[in-house]
TITI-282501 format. One line per 10 residues: number of its first residue (from 1); their letters; for each residue x, y, z of C-alpha. Coordinates in Angstrom, 3 decimals, padded with zeros to 6 digits, always signed. Each point is the difference from the previous one (the first is absolute). Last residue first. Example, Ala and Ser with C-alpha at 12.3 -4.5 7.8 and 13.67 -1.06 7.14 Angstrom:
BEGIN
2> SA> +013.670 -001.060 +007.140; -001.370 -003.440 +000.660
***
This chain:
BEGIN
490> PHRCVAVPAV> -000.344 -012.254 +017.777; -003.181 -001.717 +001.278; -001.233 -002.593 -002.491; +003.422 -000.165 -001.608; -000.180 -001.137 -003.638; +001.920 -003.117 -001.056; +000.378 +000.824 -003.691; -000.589 -002.914 -002.361; +002.829 -001.257 -002.240; -000.072 -000.369 -003.787
480> HMTWDGETWT> +002.940 -001.124 -002.183; -000.059 +000.035 -003.813; +002.650 -001.449 -002.320; +000.504 +001.112 -003.605; +001.864 -001.816 -002.803; -003.021 -001.983 -001.180; -002.569 +000.101 +002.755; +001.192 -000.901 +003.480; -001.886 -000.369 +003.273; +000.564 +000.856 +003.640
470> AVPKDATIHK> -002.435 +000.425 +002.898; +001.906 +001.019 +003.136; -001.261 -001.345 +003.338; +000.823 -003.617 -000.944; -000.016 -001.967 +003.269; -002.378 +002.470 +001.668; -002.190 -000.088 -003.076; -000.637 +002.197 -003.041; -001.732 -001.536 -003.005; -000.155 +000.752 -003.716
460> TAFKNDQEKS> -002.682 -000.842 -002.569; +000.955 +000.592 -003.631; -002.201 +001.895 -002.450; -000.316 -000.740 -003.700; -003.814 -000.173 +000.178; +000.027 -003.699 -000.911; +002.448 -000.781 +002.784; +003.748 -000.560 +000.121; +000.426 +001.333 -003.485; +002.982 +001.614 -001.675
450> SPTMVFPVKF> -000.620 +002.053 -003.164; +000.181 +003.218 +002.032; +003.679 -000.578 +000.861; +001.010 +003.096 +001.984; -003.614 +000.906 +000.701; -001.360 -003.247 +001.436; -002.551 +001.336 +002.451; +000.201 -000.429 +003.778; -002.468 -001.654 +002.357; -000.091 +000.168 +003.773
440> TTALTVDVDV> +000.180 -002.210 +003.086; +001.370 +001.433 +003.264; -002.181 +003.080 -000.437; +002.017 +003.096 +000.913; -001.097 +001.502 +003.322; +002.669 -001.566 +002.201; -000.342 +001.296 +003.575; +002.627 +000.605 +002.651; -000.152 -000.034 +003.800; +003.771 +000.220 +000.699
430> MNCAQRSAAL> +002.309 +000.134 -003.050; +002.306 +002.552 +001.648; -002.880 +002.495 +000.100; +000.915 +002.903 -002.282; +003.525 -000.783 -001.185; -000.404 -003.714 -000.593; -003.449 +000.596 -001.424; +001.239 +002.632 -002.460; +002.813 -002.152 -001.363; -001.712 -003.390 -000.226
420> SGAAVSVAGD> -001.168 +000.281 -003.622; +003.385 +001.293 -001.102; +001.882 -002.858 +001.636; -002.275 -002.575 -001.615; +000.277 +001.640 -003.439; +003.793 +000.086 +000.183; +000.389 -003.590 +001.166; -002.462 -001.295 -002.595; +001.900 +001.843 -002.726; +002.671 -002.705 -000.016
410> SWGGSTRQVV> +003.024 +001.403 -001.818; +000.051 +002.295 -002.996; +002.394 -000.552 -002.901; -002.527 +000.987 -002.646; -000.775 -003.507 -001.269; -003.084 -000.365 +002.209; -001.224 +003.494 -000.790; -001.572 +001.409 +003.128; -003.431 +000.661 +001.446; -000.177 +000.721 +003.727
400> MHFTLCHFHV> -003.376 +000.400 +001.717; -000.903 +001.415 +003.389; -003.360 -000.417 +001.724; -002.806 +001.627 +002.006; +001.038 +003.634 +000.448; +001.761 +000.331 -003.349; +003.425 -000.811 -001.449; +001.157 -000.833 -003.534; +003.665 -000.917 -000.552; +000.898 -000.132 -003.706
390> RMLRRLGKRP> +003.074 -001.669 -001.546; +001.843 -000.146 -003.336; -000.199 +003.594 -001.243; +002.840 +000.893 -002.347; +003.723 +000.833 +000.105; +001.653 -000.618 -003.352; +000.802 -003.168 -001.962; -003.424 -000.015 -001.611; -001.225 +003.584 -000.005; -001.854 -000.297 -003.310
380> NTSDDWIDLN> -002.055 -002.930 +001.373; -000.759 -002.493 -002.763; +001.631 -003.147 +001.403; -000.787 +000.719 +003.646; -003.739 +000.143 -000.623; -001.847 +001.299 +003.025; +001.828 +003.220 +000.779; -001.627 +001.703 -002.957; -001.538 +002.591 +002.340; -003.504 -001.093 -000.936
370> KLIYGLAEVV> +000.728 -003.637 +000.795; +001.308 +000.772 +003.473; -002.888 +002.382 +000.655; -002.687 -002.453 -001.164; +001.350 -002.818 +002.149; +000.268 +002.339 +002.969; -003.663 +000.954 -000.369; -001.204 -003.597 -000.403; +001.966 -001.257 +003.007; -001.128 +002.946 +002.142
360> TDVQPARFST> -003.664 -000.573 -000.855; +000.311 -003.749 +000.655; +001.459 +000.676 +003.454; -002.964 +002.114 +001.087; +000.212 +003.760 +000.057; -001.328 +002.316 +002.734; -000.118 +003.346 -001.821; +001.439 -001.523 -003.178; -003.331 -001.277 -001.367; -001.328 +003.574 +000.137
350> RPLNTGGLSE> +002.396 +001.012 -002.791; -001.851 -002.301 -002.399; +001.868 -003.071 -001.358; -000.340 -000.807 -003.710; +001.223 +003.429 -001.133; +003.802 -000.021 +000.243; +001.534 +002.738 -002.132; +003.353 +000.585 +001.643; -001.465 +002.698 +002.257; -002.710 -002.383 +001.203
340> YLSGLEQENL> +002.424 -002.702 +001.131; +002.366 +002.543 +001.571; -002.852 +001.648 +001.936; -001.427 -003.311 +001.161; +003.428 -001.222 +001.121; +000.683 +003.292 +001.769; -003.260 -000.269 +001.899; +000.640 -003.626 +000.955; +003.595 +000.428 +001.144; +003.284 +000.157 -001.905
330> GLSDVVPVVT> +003.574 -001.329 -000.105; +002.025 -000.493 -003.202; +003.236 -001.922 -000.709; +002.733 +000.034 -002.629; -000.521 +003.544 -001.263; -000.086 +001.082 -003.654; -003.623 -000.884 -000.873; -001.405 +001.973 +002.976; +001.850 +003.239 -000.852; -001.274 +001.115 -003.419
320> RGIQAMFQTS> -003.325 -001.652 -000.847; -001.444 -000.378 +003.482; +001.364 +003.313 +001.232; -001.591 +001.881 -002.890; -003.204 -002.049 +000.389; -000.160 +001.014 +003.670; +000.346 +003.612 -001.117; -002.860 -000.277 -002.484; -002.256 -001.750 +002.528; +000.551 +002.891 +002.408
310> GISALELHVP> -000.883 -000.786 +003.623; +003.217 -001.739 +001.021; +000.422 -002.016 +003.224; +003.442 -001.522 +000.443; +002.304 -002.258 -002.024; +003.073 -001.812 +001.317; +002.656 -000.609 -002.663; +002.649 -002.692 +000.646; +003.374 +000.162 -001.765; +002.525 -002.835 -000.199
300> SEFRHGQGMT> +003.681 +000.765 +000.651; +002.035 -002.987 -001.240; -002.375 -002.755 -001.052; +000.751 -002.964 -002.246; +003.207 -000.949 +001.779; -001.579 -002.309 +002.571; +001.741 -003.162 -001.150; -003.329 -001.385 -001.203; -000.417 +002.958 -002.319; +003.374 -000.722 -001.586
290> EEDAGHEHHK> -001.044 -003.593 -000.655; -003.361 +001.155 -001.355; +001.596 +002.153 -002.674; -000.055 +003.776 +000.162; -002.164 +001.612 -002.690; -001.992 +001.862 +002.600; +003.086 +001.965 +000.952; -000.113 +001.288 +003.548; +000.446 +003.671 +000.772; +002.708 +002.358 +001.135
280> ITDLADVVDM> -001.583 +003.390 +000.605; +000.486 +002.595 -002.750; -003.250 -001.057 -001.708; -001.869 +000.969 +003.148; +001.146 +003.612 -000.404; -001.263 +000.132 -003.582; -003.369 -001.397 +001.080; -000.241 +002.527 +002.844; +000.870 +002.898 -002.309; -002.662 -001.365 -002.362
270> LRAARYEADK> -002.470 +000.291 +002.864; +001.072 +003.605 +000.476; -000.685 +000.878 -003.626; -003.414 -001.666 +000.030; -000.965 +001.753 +003.233; +001.070 +003.376 -001.356; -002.066 -000.476 -003.168; -003.043 -001.248 +001.912; -000.130 +002.991 +002.352; +001.096 -000.361 +003.621
260> GELLHLGAIV> -002.180 -000.968 +002.985; +000.389 -003.690 -000.812; +003.775 +000.030 +000.488; -000.586 -001.264 +003.552; -001.092 -003.360 -001.415; +003.629 -000.759 -000.904; +000.756 -000.348 +003.721; +001.606 -003.435 -000.006; +003.230 -001.634 -001.119; +001.779 -003.032 +001.452
250> VLSPSFVGIA> +003.551 -000.974 -001.016; +001.611 -003.269 +001.160; +003.631 -001.127 +000.296; +001.089 +003.590 +000.546; +003.325 +001.477 -001.177; +000.126 +003.076 +002.321; +002.239 +002.178 -002.169; -001.819 -000.564 -003.300; -003.300 +000.078 +001.867; +000.945 +003.501 +001.222
240> EHFDELPQLV> -000.305 +001.379 -003.541; -003.380 -001.687 -000.290; -001.245 +001.570 +003.205; +001.422 +003.454 -000.661; -001.769 +000.086 -003.385; -003.378 -001.204 +001.269; -000.212 +001.912 +003.303; -002.144 +002.802 -001.496; -002.625 -002.410 -001.281; -002.088 +003.013 -001.075
230> ANTEDKVIIF> -002.797 -000.762 +002.479; +002.568 -001.064 +002.630; +000.872 +003.689 +000.108; -003.362 +001.807 -000.209; -002.160 -002.427 +001.981; -003.608 +000.968 +000.368; -001.420 -003.083 +001.654; -003.138 -001.515 +001.545; -000.137 -003.703 +000.907; -003.267 -001.799 +000.782
220> RNARPSILTG> +000.267 -002.921 +002.399; -001.584 -003.375 +000.714; -002.257 -001.932 +002.350; -002.635 -002.228 -001.541; -003.650 +000.105 -001.066; -000.091 +003.820 +000.352; -003.634 +001.044 +000.546; -001.618 +002.578 -002.273; -003.298 +001.510 +001.183; +001.695 +003.180 +001.194
210> WMSGIAYEAI> +003.615 -000.996 +000.241; -000.016 -002.783 +002.589; +003.078 -001.927 +001.140; -000.777 -003.739 +000.237; +003.617 -001.088 -000.480; +002.260 +002.783 +001.160; +001.197 +003.138 -001.754; +003.402 +001.492 -000.723; +000.853 +003.372 -001.555; +003.646 -000.010 -001.051
200> LHIEDTVKDN> +001.496 +003.420 -000.757; +003.291 +000.100 -001.896; +002.535 +002.613 +001.097; +003.219 +000.755 -001.917; +003.192 +000.579 +001.965; +002.090 +003.055 -000.856; +003.547 -000.362 -001.322; +002.616 +002.720 +000.589; +002.613 +000.226 -002.753; +002.979 -002.333 +000.410
190> AEPHANKVVE> -000.678 -001.477 -003.442; +001.526 +003.152 -001.490; +003.431 -001.423 +000.833; -000.520 -002.747 -002.596; +002.806 -002.576 -000.073; +000.236 -000.042 +003.789; -003.802 -000.151 +000.143; -000.196 -003.421 -001.679; -000.475 -002.281 +003.013; -001.848 +002.683 +001.982
180> RAIQVRSDLM> -002.665 +000.398 -002.700; -000.376 -003.780 -000.150; -000.915 -000.208 +003.693; +001.552 -003.007 +001.759; -002.228 -002.258 +002.076; +001.708 -002.354 +002.473; -000.573 +002.459 +002.886; -003.753 -000.364 -000.440; -001.824 +003.136 -001.115; -002.291 +002.025 +002.261
170> KALRDGVVGG> +002.587 +002.673 +000.849; +000.475 +000.700 -003.714; -003.723 +000.814 -000.309; +000.208 +002.890 +002.443; +003.108 +001.488 -001.625; -001.090 -000.282 -003.621; +000.065 -003.028 -002.315; -001.266 +000.189 -003.586; +000.629 -003.540 -001.235; +002.510 -002.398 -001.500
160> LLVDCGEQAF> +000.698 -002.408 +002.838; +003.029 -002.331 -000.077; -000.430 -002.941 +002.368; +002.300 -002.499 +001.690; -002.259 -002.915 +000.844; -000.435 -001.548 +003.436; -003.773 -000.522 +000.111; -000.397 +003.332 +001.777; +001.777 +001.617 -002.952; -002.501 -001.540 -002.441
150> RNAMLGANGG> -002.836 +001.440 +002.091; +001.592 +003.420 +000.298; +000.527 +000.286 -003.739; -003.454 -001.414 -000.747; -001.649 +002.778 +001.964; +002.087 +002.722 -001.652; -000.545 -001.395 -003.496; -003.763 -000.320 +000.484; -000.238 +003.508 +001.429; -000.315 +000.578 +003.709
140> LHWVKENVSV> +001.907 +000.270 +003.283; -002.603 +000.690 +002.642; -001.743 +002.868 +001.777; -003.089 -000.926 +002.031; -003.213 +001.873 +000.702; -002.698 -000.009 +002.662; -000.718 +003.531 +001.194; -000.966 +001.529 -003.327; +001.591 +003.310 -001.040; +002.678 -001.540 -002.230
130> AADIIRQFTA> -002.730 -001.553 -002.158; -001.817 +003.316 -000.421; +003.204 +001.804 -000.928; +000.789 -002.747 -002.539; -003.446 +000.303 -001.619; +000.226 +003.803 -000.191; +003.495 -000.276 -001.467; -001.303 -002.356 -002.686; -002.880 +002.304 -000.888; +002.300 +003.024 -000.253
120> SDSVYREAAS> +002.444 -001.889 -002.214; -002.645 -001.194 -002.501; +000.922 -003.133 -001.965; -000.531 -002.508 +002.813; +001.341 -003.413 -001.019; -002.027 -003.090 +000.905; +000.721 -003.310 +001.672; -002.416 -002.887 +000.386; -000.720 -003.039 +002.186; -003.345 -001.746 -000.370
110> GSGAYFSFTE> -002.618 -000.474 +002.728; -002.850 -000.005 -002.518; -001.706 +003.173 +001.263; +003.403 +001.314 +001.062; +001.044 +000.091 -003.674; -002.776 +002.074 -001.579; -000.606 +001.974 +003.197; +003.633 +001.147 +000.024; -000.352 +001.089 -003.616; -003.143 +002.026 +000.708
100> KLDALSDLQA> +001.312 +001.590 +003.199; +003.355 +000.931 -001.535; -001.604 +001.428 -003.154; -002.241 +002.176 +002.198; +003.081 +001.122 +001.949; +001.392 +001.318 -003.286; +002.245 -000.764 -002.990; +000.668 -003.668 +000.730; +001.493 -002.220 -002.687; -001.310 -002.940 -002.020
90> HDKAVPTIGP> -003.417 +000.608 +001.569; -002.097 -003.052 +000.959; -003.602 +000.813 +000.854; -002.051 -000.981 +003.033; -002.577 +002.717 +000.724; -000.969 -000.432 +003.635; -003.059 -002.057 +000.957; -002.001 +001.775 +002.702; -001.387 -001.894 +002.988; +002.596 +001.373 +002.384
80> PFSVGLARFM> +001.671 +003.224 -001.205; +003.553 -000.471 -001.371; +001.664 +003.294 +000.931; +002.966 +002.062 -001.208; +000.960 +002.697 +002.519; +003.687 -000.608 -000.667; +000.636 -001.020 +003.618; -002.919 -002.443 -000.214; +001.336 -001.389 -003.283; +003.386 -000.643 +001.605
70> DAAHVILDLN> -001.466 -001.559 +003.142; -002.161 -002.376 -002.079; +003.012 -001.004 -002.105; +001.970 -000.976 +003.111; +003.509 +001.417 -000.290; +003.410 -001.034 -001.340; +002.587 +002.571 -001.110; +002.511 -001.851 -002.140; +003.360 +001.687 -000.531; +001.590 -000.676 -003.363
60> ANYGIAVRHY> +002.068 -002.372 -002.093; -000.267 -000.700 -003.712; +002.356 -001.294 -002.712; +001.623 -002.395 +000.628; +001.421 -003.143 +001.665; +003.484 -001.520 -000.360; +000.478 -003.330 +001.810; +003.290 -001.464 +001.154; -000.797 -003.451 +001.179; -001.015 -002.350 +002.754
50> APATSNAVRQ> -000.706 -003.638 -000.831; -003.320 -001.152 +001.410; -000.228 -003.507 +001.505; -002.311 -002.191 -002.035; -002.856 -002.031 +001.502; -001.099 +002.905 +002.209; -002.718 +001.221 -002.375; -001.261 -003.560 -000.557; -000.261 -000.764 +003.728; -001.578 +003.390 +000.661
40> LGMAIDLHVH> -002.611 -000.722 -002.657; -000.813 -003.314 +001.669; -000.420 +001.786 +003.321; -002.489 +002.343 -001.671; -001.837 -002.980 -001.509; -000.230 -001.687 +003.408; -001.154 +003.269 +001.594; -002.786 +000.424 -002.545; -001.109 -003.616 +000.383; -000.121 +000.464 +003.780
30> PSSSSGKDSL> -002.134 +003.121 -000.527; -002.595 -002.294 -001.618; -001.384 +001.265 -003.285; -002.864 +002.512 -000.165; +002.125 +002.936 -000.986; +000.856 +002.954 +002.218; -000.603 +003.553 -001.194; +003.188 +001.975 -000.401; +002.827 +001.430 +002.095; +002.842 +002.141 -001.232
20> YYWLGLAVAL> +003.603 +000.861 +000.786; +000.610 +000.332 -003.749; +002.787 +002.445 -000.774; +002.639 -002.118 +001.764; -000.633 -002.680 -002.628; +001.885 +002.093 -002.521; +003.215 -000.535 +001.910; -000.653 -003.717 +000.333; -000.808 -000.209 -003.707; +003.395 +001.497 -000.747
10> FLVAVAWKSM> +001.449 -002.545 +002.389; -000.858 -002.639 -002.600; +002.414 +001.667 -002.404; +002.900 -000.846 +002.304; -000.526 -003.693 -000.685; +000.714 +000.659 -003.680; +003.358 +001.579 +000.811; +002.046 -003.114 +000.883; -001.791 -002.259 -002.447; -002.262 -002.572 +001.652
***
């Protein structure tokens, strides 16, 4: 495995910290579940990680975590028993009514979501209510901030491009350098006081009742009004500091926080991101196979981690500007459905992404890769430049890695196994786990639709203790699927 590719798997570990969740048990024997989980650990541990210098931007914040029921009670918002609340998805929240309707839409299916609050008074009222509850926890937050600490805990030297105030700075690992501090000698104005941003996380348990709605799984609803991360304020300092830090891997996240801005501003800022990424040393896709084999194909690869976005137009902007110019992409089921729909996908309804099956994910990713002109290497206008070669999908029941076989990537089975185990290792140390993904499933041929294993052009795949990662190849693309070992009692 290339010296930085192993480090990418720890990205999934960092993201796994968001999902300390339980789910309904399946009918299979618990011994089978444990055997599969042990098999996943064997695969994940088959390659020793190489520690690296990792640069991560662009968002960091304080997370205020409360029980959703406590928050609504403090706000005076009720869900009367026997009454079905209006469940409607709002791209952004302008009022408490919008909050209740959007929360109901996602909590009713147990799906994660994040929404921007446009009205300052409404946001402050929500924060005041959350601070007033007895049970609350303050944590380091923001995808970049969380990943920075997780990479540091794995032995990496980390550069963090994020808005970091006094309280947040105390939560960072000692191996994390703040980009603003790295470049402040060249910019005296960078010594201005920085205030931490607060993101509110309203959590709920499996079986939580909201009127007649019952959450089928535990999850969280995130509420934000972020005025510094929302303009990608750390962007310029971060990329200037990259030149000093010389990372072997670059991870970017937080683009979703631009959603509260108008379309013109978002488009301009996304182009700033693209321009900044073009300054990072990249691999040349025209490199010969001998050079690739010597490990020289990649210098500083870039991974983009998506997050929840309500606006189809904005997701399309990201999909058509930033996604094609990164090396690797990470996303969950909601983000996959949003990206698929925003790029014109119509065969799969949005509801199929609430608790997606493997065949749904395969079909959606196949459509996205084709639609972004990443499919055909010979006709791609960015041939020889940085472009998407790998996708890591993660949801509550399974992880999937799709990567171009000739793209210089090492065994994706290790990465997908480590990602699928992350939450369980943290939440219950792999004790009393359940595997809810069916151990036999079918997947469509989307990379090579003319192939046939069966008359309906579907292939049957199996997951066993001996082979806990299902792997198959179509053309120049390899797919790896691993079940998540869910803690029964996290």
